[in-house]
PDB file of the backbone (N, CA, C, O) and the ligand in Angstrom, with CONECT records:
HET     ZN  A 101       1
ATOM      1  N   MET A   1     108.665  99.748 104.258  1.00  0.00           N
ATOM      2  CA  MET A   1     107.487 100.464 103.707  1.00  0.00           C
ATOM      3  C   MET A   1     106.629 100.934 104.786  1.00  0.00           C
ATOM      4  O   MET A   1     105.941 100.167 105.459  1.00  0.00           O
ATOM      5  N   ILE A   2     106.674 102.286 104.961  1.00  0.00           N
ATOM      6  CA  ILE A   2     105.980 102.861 106.094  1.00  0.00           C
ATOM      7  C   ILE A   2     104.675 103.578 105.706  1.00  0.00           C
ATOM      8  O   ILE A   2     103.990 104.169 106.540  1.00  0.00           O
ATOM      9  N   TYR A   3     104.348 103.493 104.333  1.00  0.00           N
ATOM     10  CA  TYR A   3     103.227 104.194 103.891  1.00  0.00           C
ATOM     11  C   TYR A   3     102.037 103.204 103.664  1.00  0.00           C
ATOM     12  O   TYR A   3     102.224 101.988 103.709  1.00  0.00           O
ATOM     13  N   LYS A   4     100.894 103.713 103.436  1.00  0.00           N
ATOM     14  CA  LYS A   4      99.676 102.921 103.084  1.00  0.00           C
ATOM     15  C   LYS A   4      99.312 103.263 101.682  1.00  0.00           C
ATOM     16  O   LYS A   4      99.242 104.432 101.302  1.00  0.00           O
ATOM     17  N   LEU A   5      99.068 102.179 100.872  1.00  0.00           N
ATOM     18  CA  LEU A   5      98.617 102.354  99.519  1.00  0.00           C
ATOM     19  C   LEU A   5      97.196 102.855  99.505  1.00  0.00           C
ATOM     20  O   LEU A   5      96.477 102.674 100.489  1.00  0.00           O
ATOM     21  N   PRO A   6      96.753 103.491  98.405  1.00  0.00           N
ATOM     22  CA  PRO A   6      97.549 103.965  97.281  1.00  0.00           C
ATOM     23  C   PRO A   6      98.364 105.263  97.565  1.00  0.00           C
ATOM     24  O   PRO A   6      97.987 106.096  98.390  1.00  0.00           O
ATOM     25  N   ILE A   7      99.444 105.375  96.868  1.00  0.00           N
ATOM     26  CA  ILE A   7     100.289 106.598  97.074  1.00  0.00           C
ATOM     27  C   ILE A   7     100.072 107.419  95.807  1.00  0.00           C
ATOM     28  O   ILE A   7     100.241 106.954  94.680  1.00  0.00           O
ATOM     29  N   THR A   8      99.677 108.705  96.069  1.00  0.00           N
ATOM     30  CA  THR A   8      99.412 109.638  94.912  1.00  0.00           C
ATOM     31  C   THR A   8     100.457 110.726  94.990  1.00  0.00           C
ATOM     32  O   THR A   8     100.560 111.439  95.988  1.00  0.00           O
ATOM     33  N   LEU A   9     101.223 110.845  93.940  1.00  0.00           N
ATOM     34  CA  LEU A   9     102.253 111.836  93.865  1.00  0.00           C
ATOM     35  C   LEU A   9     101.901 113.021  93.016  1.00  0.00           C
ATOM     36  O   LEU A   9     101.105 112.923  92.082  1.00  0.00           O
ATOM     37  N   GLU A  10     102.529 114.198  93.360  1.00  0.00           N
ATOM     38  CA  GLU A  10     102.125 115.387  92.684  1.00  0.00           C
ATOM     39  C   GLU A  10     102.505 115.510  91.199  1.00  0.00           C
ATOM     40  O   GLU A  10     102.086 116.431  90.498  1.00  0.00           O
ATOM     41  N   ASP A  11     103.360 114.490  90.733  1.00  0.00           N
ATOM     42  CA  ASP A  11     103.645 114.513  89.369  1.00  0.00           C
ATOM     43  C   ASP A  11     102.654 113.649  88.494  1.00  0.00           C
ATOM     44  O   ASP A  11     102.850 113.427  87.299  1.00  0.00           O
ATOM     45  N   GLY A  12     101.627 113.211  89.174  1.00  0.00           N
ATOM     46  CA  GLY A  12     100.562 112.430  88.532  1.00  0.00           C
ATOM     47  C   GLY A  12     100.725 110.838  88.654  1.00  0.00           C
ATOM     48  O   GLY A  12      99.829 110.075  88.293  1.00  0.00           O
ATOM     49  N   GLN A  13     101.880 110.425  89.166  1.00  0.00           N
ATOM     50  CA  GLN A  13     102.012 109.017  89.470  1.00  0.00           C
ATOM     51  C   GLN A  13     101.126 108.541  90.591  1.00  0.00           C
ATOM     52  O   GLN A  13     101.023 109.210  91.619  1.00  0.00           O
ATOM     53  N   VAL A  14     100.483 107.405  90.424  1.00  0.00           N
ATOM     54  CA  VAL A  14      99.690 106.741  91.532  1.00  0.00           C
ATOM     55  C   VAL A  14     100.187 105.329  91.589  1.00  0.00           C
ATOM     56  O   VAL A  14     100.308 104.623  90.588  1.00  0.00           O
ATOM     57  N   PHE A  15     100.479 104.939  92.864  1.00  0.00           N
ATOM     58  CA  PHE A  15     100.862 103.552  93.099  1.00  0.00           C
ATOM     59  C   PHE A  15      99.739 102.876  93.803  1.00  0.00           C
ATOM     60  O   PHE A  15      99.607 103.030  95.017  1.00  0.00           O
ATOM     61  N   GLU A  16      98.889 102.106  93.082  1.00  0.00           N
ATOM     62  CA  GLU A  16      97.838 101.347  93.634  1.00  0.00           C
ATOM     63  C   GLU A  16      98.412 100.110  94.388  1.00  0.00           C
ATOM     64  O   GLU A  16      97.912  99.670  95.423  1.00  0.00           O
ATOM     65  N   SER A  17      99.470  99.611  93.793  1.00  0.00           N
ATOM     66  CA  SER A  17     100.158  98.420  94.363  1.00  0.00           C
ATOM     67  C   SER A  17     101.714  98.697  94.251  1.00  0.00           C
ATOM     68  O   SER A  17     102.187  99.606  93.570  1.00  0.00           O
ATOM     69  N   LEU A  18     102.403  97.855  94.959  1.00  0.00           N
ATOM     70  CA  LEU A  18     103.826  98.123  94.889  1.00  0.00           C
ATOM     71  C   LEU A  18     104.483  97.693  93.586  1.00  0.00           C
ATOM     72  O   LEU A  18     104.190  96.617  93.064  1.00  0.00           O
ATOM     73  N   PRO A  19     105.356  98.520  93.067  1.00  0.00           N
ATOM     74  CA  PRO A  19     106.058  98.145  91.780  1.00  0.00           C
ATOM     75  C   PRO A  19     106.727  96.730  91.858  1.00  0.00           C
ATOM     76  O   PRO A  19     107.180  96.333  92.932  1.00  0.00           O
ATOM     77  N   ILE A  20     106.784  96.038  90.828  1.00  0.00           N
ATOM     78  CA  ILE A  20     107.443  94.691  90.815  1.00  0.00           C
ATOM     79  C   ILE A  20     108.907  94.905  90.649  1.00  0.00           C
ATOM     80  O   ILE A  20     109.716  94.173  91.218  1.00  0.00           O
ATOM     81  N   THR A  21     109.265  95.896  89.878  1.00  0.00           N
ATOM     82  CA  THR A  21     110.685  96.166  89.531  1.00  0.00           C
ATOM     83  C   THR A  21     111.091  97.527  90.216  1.00  0.00           C
ATOM     84  O   THR A  21     110.213  98.306  90.589  1.00  0.00           O
ATOM     85  N   SER A  22     112.333  97.786  90.366  1.00  0.00           N
ATOM     86  CA  SER A  22     112.806  99.054  90.879  1.00  0.00           C
ATOM     87  C   SER A  22     112.510 100.175  89.878  1.00  0.00           C
ATOM     88  O   SER A  22     112.663 100.026  88.665  1.00  0.00           O
ATOM     89  N   VAL A  23     112.075 101.315  90.454  1.00  0.00           N
ATOM     90  CA  VAL A  23     111.799 102.393  89.584  1.00  0.00           C
ATOM     91  C   VAL A  23     112.542 103.632  90.264  1.00  0.00           C
ATOM     92  O   VAL A  23     112.762 103.639  91.475  1.00  0.00           O
ATOM     93  N   SER A  24     112.911 104.664  89.433  1.00  0.00           N
ATOM     94  CA  SER A  24     113.323 105.852  89.947  1.00  0.00           C
ATOM     95  C   SER A  24     112.704 106.965  89.195  1.00  0.00           C
ATOM     96  O   SER A  24     112.373 106.829  88.017  1.00  0.00           O
ATOM     97  N   PHE A  25     112.544 108.063  89.853  1.00  0.00           N
ATOM     98  CA  PHE A  25     111.922 109.268  89.209  1.00  0.00           C
ATOM     99  C   PHE A  25     112.428 110.546  89.852  1.00  0.00           C
ATOM    100  O   PHE A  25     113.153 110.454  90.842  1.00  0.00           O
ATOM    101  N   SER A  26     112.099 111.717  89.367  1.00  0.00           N
ATOM    102  CA  SER A  26     112.479 112.959  89.960  1.00  0.00           C
ATOM    103  C   SER A  26     111.851 113.113  91.261  1.00  0.00           C
ATOM    104  O   SER A  26     110.742 112.629  91.487  1.00  0.00           O
ATOM    105  N   LYS A  27     112.538 113.792  92.158  1.00  0.00           N
ATOM    106  CA  LYS A  27     112.033 114.002  93.538  1.00  0.00           C
ATOM    107  C   LYS A  27     110.695 114.544  93.551  1.00  0.00           C
ATOM    108  O   LYS A  27     110.471 115.522  92.838  1.00  0.00           O
ATOM    109  N   VAL A  28     109.751 114.040  94.275  1.00  0.00           N
ATOM    110  CA  VAL A  28     108.369 114.421  94.241  1.00  0.00           C
ATOM    111  C   VAL A  28     107.817 114.117  95.620  1.00  0.00           C
ATOM    112  O   VAL A  28     108.353 113.276  96.342  1.00  0.00           O
ATOM    113  N   SER A  29     106.721 114.820  95.991  1.00  0.00           N
ATOM    114  CA  SER A  29     105.987 114.617  97.210  1.00  0.00           C
ATOM    115  C   SER A  29     104.553 114.258  96.863  1.00  0.00           C
ATOM    116  O   SER A  29     104.169 114.337  95.696  1.00  0.00           O
ATOM    117  N   GLY A  30     103.761 113.871  97.833  1.00  0.00           N
ATOM    118  CA  GLY A  30     102.367 113.509  97.572  1.00  0.00           C
ATOM    119  C   GLY A  30     101.696 113.034  98.881  1.00  0.00           C
ATOM    120  O   GLY A  30     102.049 113.466  99.979  1.00  0.00           O
ATOM    121  N   TYR A  31     100.711 112.122  98.712  1.00  0.00           N
ATOM    122  CA  TYR A  31      99.945 111.678  99.935  1.00  0.00           C
ATOM    123  C   TYR A  31      99.794 110.170  99.786  1.00  0.00           C
ATOM    124  O   TYR A  31      99.763 109.646  98.672  1.00  0.00           O
ATOM    125  N   ASP A  32      99.702 109.485 100.909  1.00  0.00           N
ATOM    126  CA  ASP A  32      99.508 108.035 100.909  1.00  0.00           C
ATOM    127  C   ASP A  32      97.963 107.846 101.123  1.00  0.00           C
ATOM    128  O   ASP A  32      97.181 108.797 101.151  1.00  0.00           O
ATOM    129  N   GLY A  33      97.604 106.561 101.268  1.00  0.00           N
ATOM    130  CA  GLY A  33      96.145 106.196 101.355  1.00  0.00           C
ATOM    131  C   GLY A  33      95.487 106.682 102.654  1.00  0.00           C
ATOM    132  O   GLY A  33      94.261 106.755 102.744  1.00  0.00           O
ATOM    133  N   ASN A  34      96.265 106.994 103.601  1.00  0.00           N
ATOM    134  CA  ASN A  34      95.746 107.560 104.849  1.00  0.00           C
ATOM    135  C   ASN A  34      95.676 109.092 104.860  1.00  0.00           C
ATOM    136  O   ASN A  34      95.305 109.717 105.853  1.00  0.00           O
ATOM    137  N   GLY A  35      96.062 109.688 103.666  1.00  0.00           N
ATOM    138  CA  GLY A  35      96.136 111.179 103.696  1.00  0.00           C
ATOM    139  C   GLY A  35      97.455 111.669 104.338  1.00  0.00           C
ATOM    140  O   GLY A  35      97.613 112.857 104.619  1.00  0.00           O
ATOM    141  N   LEU A  36      98.357 110.770 104.552  1.00  0.00           N
ATOM    142  CA  LEU A  36      99.579 111.157 105.175  1.00  0.00           C
ATOM    143  C   LEU A  36     100.511 111.824 104.160  1.00  0.00           C
ATOM    144  O   LEU A  36     100.654 111.300 103.055  1.00  0.00           O
ATOM    145  N   ARG A  37     101.114 112.890 104.464  1.00  0.00           N
ATOM    146  CA  ARG A  37     101.975 113.684 103.613  1.00  0.00           C
ATOM    147  C   ARG A  37     103.343 112.868 103.367  1.00  0.00           C
ATOM    148  O   ARG A  37     104.058 112.601 104.333  1.00  0.00           O
ATOM    149  N   VAL A  38     103.672 112.502 102.152  1.00  0.00           N
ATOM    150  CA  VAL A  38     104.889 111.832 101.843  1.00  0.00           C
ATOM    151  C   VAL A  38     105.757 112.782 101.065  1.00  0.00           C
ATOM    152  O   VAL A  38     105.270 113.420 100.132  1.00  0.00           O
ATOM    153  N   THR A  39     107.082 112.911 101.424  1.00  0.00           N
ATOM    154  CA  THR A  39     107.936 113.893 100.851  1.00  0.00           C
ATOM    155  C   THR A  39     109.197 113.306 100.214  1.00  0.00           C
ATOM    156  O   THR A  39     109.692 112.253 100.615  1.00  0.00           O
ATOM    157  N   ASN A  40     109.681 114.008  99.233  1.00  0.00           N
ATOM    158  CA  ASN A  40     111.060 113.725  98.696  1.00  0.00           C
ATOM    159  C   ASN A  40     111.247 112.273  98.208  1.00  0.00           C
ATOM    160  O   ASN A  40     112.331 111.696  98.297  1.00  0.00           O
ATOM    161  N   LEU A  41     110.171 111.731  97.704  1.00  0.00           N
ATOM    162  CA  LEU A  41     110.318 110.330  97.120  1.00  0.00           C
ATOM    163  C   LEU A  41     111.067 110.447  95.839  1.00  0.00           C
ATOM    164  O   LEU A  41     110.831 111.383  95.076  1.00  0.00           O
ATOM    165  N   VAL A  42     112.017 109.477  95.551  1.00  0.00           N
ATOM    166  CA  VAL A  42     112.793 109.443  94.324  1.00  0.00           C
ATOM    167  C   VAL A  42     112.750 108.180  93.677  1.00  0.00           C
ATOM    168  O   VAL A  42     113.288 108.069  92.575  1.00  0.00           O
ATOM    169  N   GLY A  43     112.127 107.118  94.261  1.00  0.00           N
ATOM    170  CA  GLY A  43     111.995 105.870  93.609  1.00  0.00           C
ATOM    171  C   GLY A  43     111.535 104.715  94.502  1.00  0.00           C
ATOM    172  O   GLY A  43     111.106 104.938  95.634  1.00  0.00           O
ATOM    173  N   PHE A  44     111.616 103.593  94.038  1.00  0.00           N
ATOM    174  CA  PHE A  44     111.127 102.382  94.716  1.00  0.00           C
ATOM    175  C   PHE A  44     112.098 101.218  94.487  1.00  0.00           C
ATOM    176  O   PHE A  44     112.517 101.020  93.346  1.00  0.00           O
ATOM    177  N   SER A  45     112.467 100.460  95.475  1.00  0.00           N
ATOM    178  CA  SER A  45     113.405  99.324  95.281  1.00  0.00           C
ATOM    179  C   SER A  45     113.170  98.356  96.422  1.00  0.00           C
ATOM    180  O   SER A  45     112.908  98.797  97.541  1.00  0.00           O
ATOM    181  N   ASN A  46     113.250  97.077  96.193  1.00  0.00           N
ATOM    182  CA  ASN A  46     113.223  96.043  97.233  1.00  0.00           C
ATOM    183  C   ASN A  46     112.165  96.236  98.274  1.00  0.00           C
ATOM    184  O   ASN A  46     112.420  96.142  99.474  1.00  0.00           O
ATOM    185  N   GLY A  47     110.979  96.506  97.803  1.00  0.00           N
ATOM    186  CA  GLY A  47     109.785  96.477  98.666  1.00  0.00           C
ATOM    187  C   GLY A  47     109.606  97.790  99.520  1.00  0.00           C
ATOM    188  O   GLY A  47     108.806  97.835 100.454  1.00  0.00           O
ATOM    189  N   ASP A  48     110.381  98.837  99.155  1.00  0.00           N
ATOM    190  CA  ASP A  48     110.249  99.996  99.951  1.00  0.00           C
ATOM    191  C   ASP A  48     110.423 101.292  99.065  1.00  0.00           C
ATOM    192  O   ASP A  48     111.169 101.244  98.086  1.00  0.00           O
ATOM    193  N   PHE A  49     109.804 102.352  99.365  1.00  0.00           N
ATOM    194  CA  PHE A  49     110.053 103.592  98.602  1.00  0.00           C
ATOM    195  C   PHE A  49     111.353 104.209  99.075  1.00  0.00           C
ATOM    196  O   PHE A  49     111.752 104.098 100.234  1.00  0.00           O
ATOM    197  N   LEU A  50     112.007 104.881  98.099  1.00  0.00           N
ATOM    198  CA  LEU A  50     113.249 105.590  98.346  1.00  0.00           C
ATOM    199  C   LEU A  50     113.018 107.130  98.486  1.00  0.00           C
ATOM    200  O   LEU A  50     112.329 107.792  97.709  1.00  0.00           O
ATOM    201  N   LYS A  51     113.650 107.590  99.521  1.00  0.00           N
ATOM    202  CA  LYS A  51     113.538 109.032  99.830  1.00  0.00           C
ATOM    203  C   LYS A  51     114.879 109.718  99.860  1.00  0.00           C
ATOM    204  O   LYS A  51     115.868 109.094 100.244  1.00  0.00           O
ATOM    205  N   GLU A  52     114.957 110.963  99.476  1.00  0.00           N
ATOM    206  CA  GLU A  52     116.164 111.646  99.562  1.00  0.00           C
ATOM    207  C   GLU A  52     116.166 112.572 100.747  1.00  0.00           C
ATOM    208  O   GLU A  52     115.274 113.410 100.880  1.00  0.00           O
ATOM    209  N   CYS A  53     117.146 112.438 101.610  1.00  0.00           N
ATOM    210  CA  CYS A  53     117.263 113.257 102.842  1.00  0.00           C
ATOM    211  C   CYS A  53     117.836 114.609 102.417  1.00  0.00           C
ATOM    212  O   CYS A  53     118.924 114.689 101.846  1.00  0.00           O
ATOM    213  N   PRO A  54     117.072 115.677 102.713  1.00  0.00           N
ATOM    214  CA  PRO A  54     117.583 117.019 102.322  1.00  0.00           C
ATOM    215  C   PRO A  54     118.824 117.469 103.155  1.00  0.00           C
ATOM    216  O   PRO A  54     119.554 118.380 102.764  1.00  0.00           O
ATOM    217  N   ASN A  55     119.029 116.795 104.311  1.00  0.00           N
ATOM    218  CA  ASN A  55     120.136 117.202 105.099  1.00  0.00           C
ATOM    219  C   ASN A  55     121.424 116.591 104.661  1.00  0.00           C
ATOM    220  O   ASN A  55     122.395 117.329 104.492  1.00  0.00           O
ATOM    221  N   CYS A  56     121.519 115.250 104.454  1.00  0.00           N
ATOM    222  CA  CYS A  56     122.769 114.600 104.107  1.00  0.00           C
ATOM    223  C   CYS A  56     122.774 114.311 102.555  1.00  0.00           C
ATOM    224  O   CYS A  56     123.823 113.974 102.005  1.00  0.00           O
ATOM    225  N   GLY A  57     121.636 114.439 101.881  1.00  0.00           N
ATOM    226  CA  GLY A  57     121.648 114.189 100.488  1.00  0.00           C
ATOM    227  C   GLY A  57     121.613 112.725 100.111  1.00  0.00           C
ATOM    228  O   GLY A  57     121.616 112.389  98.926  1.00  0.00           O
ATOM    229  N   GLN A  58     121.581 111.899 101.044  1.00  0.00           N
ATOM    230  CA  GLN A  58     121.620 110.405 100.815  1.00  0.00           C
ATOM    231  C   GLN A  58     120.152 109.957 100.382  1.00  0.00           C
ATOM    232  O   GLN A  58     119.150 110.542 100.792  1.00  0.00           O
ATOM    233  N   ILE A  59     120.117 108.883  99.529  1.00  0.00           N
ATOM    234  CA  ILE A  59     118.895 108.292  99.188  1.00  0.00           C
ATOM    235  C   ILE A  59     118.841 106.983 100.033  1.00  0.00           C
ATOM    236  O   ILE A  59     119.731 106.135  99.979  1.00  0.00           O
ATOM    237  N   LYS A  60     117.753 106.884 100.802  1.00  0.00           N
ATOM    238  CA  LYS A  60     117.534 105.776 101.680  1.00  0.00           C
ATOM    239  C   LYS A  60     116.104 105.259 101.610  1.00  0.00           C
ATOM    240  O   LYS A  60     115.210 105.919 101.079  1.00  0.00           O
ATOM    241  N   TYR A  61     115.917 104.111 102.138  1.00  0.00           N
ATOM    242  CA  TYR A  61     114.546 103.609 102.241  1.00  0.00           C
ATOM    243  C   TYR A  61     113.647 104.451 103.153  1.00  0.00           C
ATOM    244  O   TYR A  61     114.147 105.082 104.084  1.00  0.00           O
ATOM    245  N   SER A  62     112.349 104.474 102.910  1.00  0.00           N
ATOM    246  CA  SER A  62     111.462 105.195 103.655  1.00  0.00           C
ATOM    247  C   SER A  62     111.502 104.790 105.132  1.00  0.00           C
ATOM    248  O   SER A  62     111.255 105.631 105.996  1.00  0.00           O
ATOM    249  N   ARG A  63     111.810 103.509 105.449  1.00  0.00           N
ATOM    250  CA  ARG A  63     111.869 103.091 106.789  1.00  0.00           C
ATOM    251  C   ARG A  63     113.023 103.651 107.536  1.00  0.00           C
ATOM    252  O   ARG A  63     113.086 103.562 108.762  1.00  0.00           O
ATOM    253  N   CYS A  64     114.003 104.267 106.768  1.00  0.00           N
ATOM    254  CA  CYS A  64     115.145 104.938 107.480  1.00  0.00           C
ATOM    255  C   CYS A  64     114.790 106.418 107.770  1.00  0.00           C
ATOM    256  O   CYS A  64     115.676 107.207 108.099  1.00  0.00           O
ATOM    257  N   PHE A  65     113.555 106.778 107.653  1.00  0.00           N
ATOM    258  CA  PHE A  65     113.074 108.126 107.994  1.00  0.00           C
ATOM    259  C   PHE A  65     112.080 108.120 109.042  1.00  0.00           C
ATOM    260  O   PHE A  65     112.194 108.878 110.006  1.00  0.00           O
ATOM    261  N   GLY A  66     111.043 107.260 108.912  1.00  0.00           N
ATOM    262  CA  GLY A  66     109.995 107.192 109.928  1.00  0.00           C
ATOM    263  C   GLY A  66     108.893 108.216 109.660  1.00  0.00           C
ATOM    264  O   GLY A  66     108.925 108.984 108.699  1.00  0.00           O
ATOM    265  N   LEU A  67     107.910 108.178 110.578  1.00  0.00           N
ATOM    266  CA  LEU A  67     106.708 108.958 110.339  1.00  0.00           C
ATOM    267  C   LEU A  67     106.562 109.965 111.588  1.00  0.00           C
ATOM    268  O   LEU A  67     107.039 109.705 112.693  1.00  0.00           O
ATOM    269  N   ARG A  68     105.890 111.077 111.308  1.00  0.00           N
ATOM    270  CA  ARG A  68     105.472 111.994 112.392  1.00  0.00           C
ATOM    271  C   ARG A  68     104.010 111.902 112.453  1.00  0.00           C
ATOM    272  O   ARG A  68     103.321 112.740 111.873  1.00  0.00           O
ATOM    273  N   LYS A  69     103.485 110.919 113.131  1.00  0.00           N
ATOM    274  CA  LYS A  69     102.086 110.668 113.137  1.00  0.00           C
ATOM    275  C   LYS A  69     101.254 111.723 113.756  1.00  0.00           C
ATOM    276  O   LYS A  69     100.070 111.846 113.445  1.00  0.00           O
ATOM    277  N   THR A  70     101.861 112.525 114.663  1.00  0.00           N
ATOM    278  CA  THR A  70     101.065 113.600 115.333  1.00  0.00           C
ATOM    279  C   THR A  70     100.792 114.743 114.317  1.00  0.00           C
ATOM    280  O   THR A  70      99.814 115.474 114.473  1.00  0.00           O
ATOM    281  N   VAL A  71     101.604 114.893 113.334  1.00  0.00           N
ATOM    282  CA  VAL A  71     101.330 115.860 112.322  1.00  0.00           C
ATOM    283  C   VAL A  71     101.015 115.346 110.986  1.00  0.00           C
ATOM    284  O   VAL A  71     100.895 116.093 110.015  1.00  0.00           O
ATOM    285  N   ASN A  72     100.874 114.010 110.931  1.00  0.00           N
ATOM    286  CA  ASN A  72     100.386 113.303 109.722  1.00  0.00           C
ATOM    287  C   ASN A  72     101.299 113.527 108.489  1.00  0.00           C
ATOM    288  O   ASN A  72     100.835 113.877 107.403  1.00  0.00           O
ATOM    289  N   ARG A  73     102.563 113.318 108.697  1.00  0.00           N
ATOM    290  CA  ARG A  73     103.452 113.404 107.600  1.00  0.00           C
ATOM    291  C   ARG A  73     104.746 112.503 107.937  1.00  0.00           C
ATOM    292  O   ARG A  73     104.961 112.022 109.049  1.00  0.00           O
ATOM    293  N   ASP A  74     105.528 112.356 106.871  1.00  0.00           N
ATOM    294  CA  ASP A  74     106.790 111.599 107.123  1.00  0.00           C
ATOM    295  C   ASP A  74     107.830 112.581 107.593  1.00  0.00           C
ATOM    296  O   ASP A  74     107.724 113.804 107.506  1.00  0.00           O
ATOM    297  N   GLN A  75     108.881 111.892 108.119  1.00  0.00           N
ATOM    298  CA  GLN A  75     109.999 112.780 108.525  1.00  0.00           C
ATOM    299  C   GLN A  75     110.787 113.189 107.271  1.00  0.00           C
ATOM    300  O   GLN A  75     110.944 112.417 106.325  1.00  0.00           O
ATOM    301  N   SER A  76     111.276 114.438 107.306  1.00  0.00           N
ATOM    302  CA  SER A  76     112.039 114.726 106.065  1.00  0.00           C
ATOM    303  C   SER A  76     113.528 114.440 106.220  1.00  0.00           C
ATOM    304  O   SER A  76     114.180 114.031 105.259  1.00  0.00           O
ATOM    305  N   ASN A  77     114.073 114.647 107.407  1.00  0.00           N
ATOM    306  CA  ASN A  77     115.491 114.104 107.522  1.00  0.00           C
ATOM    307  C   ASN A  77     115.588 112.724 108.026  1.00  0.00           C
ATOM    308  O   ASN A  77     114.776 112.309 108.853  1.00  0.00           O
ATOM    309  N   CYS A  78     116.564 111.979 107.557  1.00  0.00           N
ATOM    310  CA  CYS A  78     116.695 110.564 107.909  1.00  0.00           C
ATOM    311  C   CYS A  78     117.008 110.341 109.433  1.00  0.00           C
ATOM    312  O   CYS A  78     117.423 111.276 110.119  1.00  0.00           O
ATOM    313  N   ILE A  79     116.826 109.239 109.887  1.00  0.00           N
ATOM    314  CA  ILE A  79     116.963 108.882 111.343  1.00  0.00           C
ATOM    315  C   ILE A  79     118.399 109.197 111.799  1.00  0.00           C
ATOM    316  O   ILE A  79     118.596 109.711 112.900  1.00  0.00           O
ATOM    317  N   SER A  80     119.427 108.884 110.937  1.00  0.00           N
ATOM    318  CA  SER A  80     120.838 109.128 111.369  1.00  0.00           C
ATOM    319  C   SER A  80     121.067 110.615 111.492  1.00  0.00           C
ATOM    320  O   SER A  80     121.736 111.051 112.429  1.00  0.00           O
ATOM    321  N   CYS A  81     120.523 111.431 110.560  1.00  0.00           N
ATOM    322  CA  CYS A  81     120.693 112.882 110.653  1.00  0.00           C
ATOM    323  C   CYS A  81     119.983 113.459 111.984  1.00  0.00           C
ATOM    324  O   CYS A  81     120.487 114.358 112.658  1.00  0.00           O
ATOM    325  N   ARG A  82     118.887 112.906 112.250  1.00  0.00           N
ATOM    326  CA  ARG A  82     118.116 113.432 113.364  1.00  0.00           C
ATOM    327  C   ARG A  82     118.832 113.009 114.619  1.00  0.00           C
ATOM    328  O   ARG A  82     118.869 113.782 115.576  1.00  0.00           O
ATOM    329  N   SER A  83     119.397 111.839 114.667  1.00  0.00           N
ATOM    330  CA  SER A  83     120.126 111.420 115.871  1.00  0.00           C
ATOM    331  C   SER A  83     121.460 112.177 115.989  1.00  0.00           C
ATOM    332  O   SER A  83     121.919 112.466 117.094  1.00  0.00           O
ATOM    333  N   ASN A  84     122.063 112.486 114.863  1.00  0.00           N
ATOM    334  CA  ASN A  84     123.332 113.282 114.994  1.00  0.00           C
ATOM    335  C   ASN A  84     123.074 114.616 115.437  1.00  0.00           C
ATOM    336  O   ASN A  84     123.955 115.170 116.095  1.00  0.00           O
ATOM    337  N   SER A  85     121.974 115.245 115.176  1.00  0.00           N
ATOM    338  CA  SER A  85     121.720 116.653 115.505  1.00  0.00           C
ATOM    339  C   SER A  85     121.123 116.817 116.903  1.00  0.00           C
ATOM    340  O   SER A  85     120.949 117.922 117.416  1.00  0.00           O
ATOM    341  N   ARG A  86     120.816 115.647 117.494  1.00  0.00           N
ATOM    342  CA  ARG A  86     120.310 115.725 118.867  1.00  0.00           C
ATOM    343  C   ARG A  86     121.402 116.198 119.898  1.00  0.00           C
ATOM    344  O   ARG A  86     122.544 115.745 119.810  1.00  0.00           O
ATOM    345  N   VAL A  87     121.077 117.060 120.826  1.00  0.00           N
ATOM    346  CA  VAL A  87     122.041 117.531 121.718  1.00  0.00           C
ATOM    347  C   VAL A  87     122.005 116.763 123.075  1.00  0.00           C
ATOM    348  O   VAL A  87     122.795 117.057 123.972  1.00  0.00           O
TER     349      VAL A  87
HETATM  350 ZN    ZN A 101     120.136 112.369 106.415  1.00  0.00          ZN2+
END
């Protein structure tokens, strides 16, 4: 879990606290409690939000993406895609 609650999504969902059960939903973006841009969320499971990587198409935990704190948003590509594309 790399975000700060509450998380407000563009489809109207607001997470004031972490879901107790796993949830899944259509891919959506929004903002966390610090005004950080969160992107490509598709659900929640085992204490972390799930994100879809637009590069490899895999669904992974948000911690597998990380944050870009300098630009106040999360990373869109997952860590393994970013390390694979590094020259
Ligand atoms: Zn990826």
